[in-house]
Residue, then its C-alpha position, 0 to 999 in steps of 0.5 A: x492547486x486543488x487535490x482530490x481523491x478518487x477510487x481507482x477504476x480498471x482504466x487506471x491500470x497503466x497509471x497504477x503500474x506507472x506509479x508502482x514503477x516510479x515508487x520502486x525507482x525512488x526506493x532503489x528497488x526497481x529490480x524487484x518489480x515483477x508486477x505487470x498490468x495483467x496481474x495488477x488488473x486481476x488482483x485489483x479489479x478481478x472477481x475477487x479484488x485483493x487490494x484497493x487503490x486511491x488516486x490523488x489528482x491535482x487539478x484533475x491530473x493524477x499525481x499520486x496513489x495509495x494501494x491498501x488492503x484489509x488485515x485483521x487484529x486478533x487483539x482488537x477483534x476487528x479489521x484494520x487497513x494496511x497501506x502497502x504503498x503511498x507515492x506522490x510524484x516528486x514534482x507534485x510534493x508539497x501540494x498536499x496530495x500525500x496528506x489527502x491520501x492518508x486522510x482519505x484512508x483514515x476516513x475509510x478506516x473509521x467508516x469501515x469500523x477498522x481498529x487501525x491504519x498501519x504501514x511500513x517505511x524504509x528506515x532511510x526515508x527521512x522525509x517520509x518518516x518526518x511527514x508521518x510524525x508530523x501527522x501523528x503517526x508513531x513507530x512500532x518499536x520492538x517489532x520487526x517485519x518478517x518476510x517469506x517468499x520464493x524458494x523458502x515459501x515453496x519449501x515451507x508449503x511443501x513441508x506440510x505436504x510431506x508430513x501430511x499436515x494441513x492448515 
């Protein structure tokens, strides 16, 4: 029952895509997945990677992944790591893969001189919330995530062009 963590490589793109689809199904958000293998490969392994992936393996079999990227804290004056997705196959839960992925991310956070490791969790996902509390994570009360995409994003981007403002 040995769990190991490794960096994802370009040949893992089908595996990563599969984990994303499985996560979306678990979160009841499969209808929102638009990522395909080509787009993922370009943004994860192309000339300017925008995110990184760690793969958890149990006895050399992939059982989970963590997809993350850097953000920046102006208050700290240092970068941070934002965990976008963490997923472990339901059959492999309880083997330590989730904790091993988070421990690997914590080590990267320290090695890269980052100020913090952050992520979001769906408010209904009690098993995940309980797991995060058990390892010492704390909620950021008073903060609400905001998102802009689709037509609203295009409209706002166009507004700057109409008024002649940039950046």
